[in-house]
C-alpha positions, 0 to 999 in steps of 0.5 A: 666979877659977878655976871661975867662968864667965860670959856677961853682956851689958849695954847702958848708955845715958847722955846729955849733961847736959840732953840738949844736942846737943854731941857733935860728929861731928869728935871723936865717934869719939875719944870713943867710943874713949876710952869703949871703952878705959875699959870694957876697962881695967875688965876688961870687954869692949867689944862696941861703943860708939856714939852721936849728938850727945846720948847714948851706947850701950855694949854690954858683956860684963860681968865678974861682979866689976865692978859696973855702977854702979862701971863707969858712974861711972868711964866717965862721970867719965873721959870727961867729964874727957877732953872737958874736958881737950881743950877739945872743948866751949865750956863745961864738959862734963857727963853727965846724972846716971844711966844706963839698963842693960839685959841681953841673952842671947847670942841678942840680941848680933847684933841689939843690936850692929847697933842700936847701930851704926846710931844715926844712922839710928835717930835720924832716925826717933825721938828719944832720949827716945822711944827711952829710954822704949821701952827702959824699957817693953820691959824693964818697968822702973818709972820716975818721970817726974821722973827721966827725963833732963832738958832744959835749962830 
């Protein structure tokens, strides 16, 4: 749209169902590339997508015409379909319901990019659950403990 200018940076975080550690190193780069392409296909800009065996972080330049919920619905559905169509896991793959989304200013781009790039090192020191709760607290997001990503019972 003419005369519409924007600069919206968001980080989304979503986990494997029950936070199972099943995103294997061998095929993780391909999955992260698929997710990045899905974001780009939605006319948003992928800054970086990275994760570890149980969750993924996406740093995105969001277009105002794209809703975060629609973007995440597409990314999660089509990436899980990719995993299942290519039989990358022994059982049917699913993402956990929901996701976290956090916004940033231009001055934070380099720091958040590096943070997401270094996920493996970061998670040698901190669990995903603690990382996620820290993000919710940092952004002063009200949350209900019963809806925080669930473990397999």
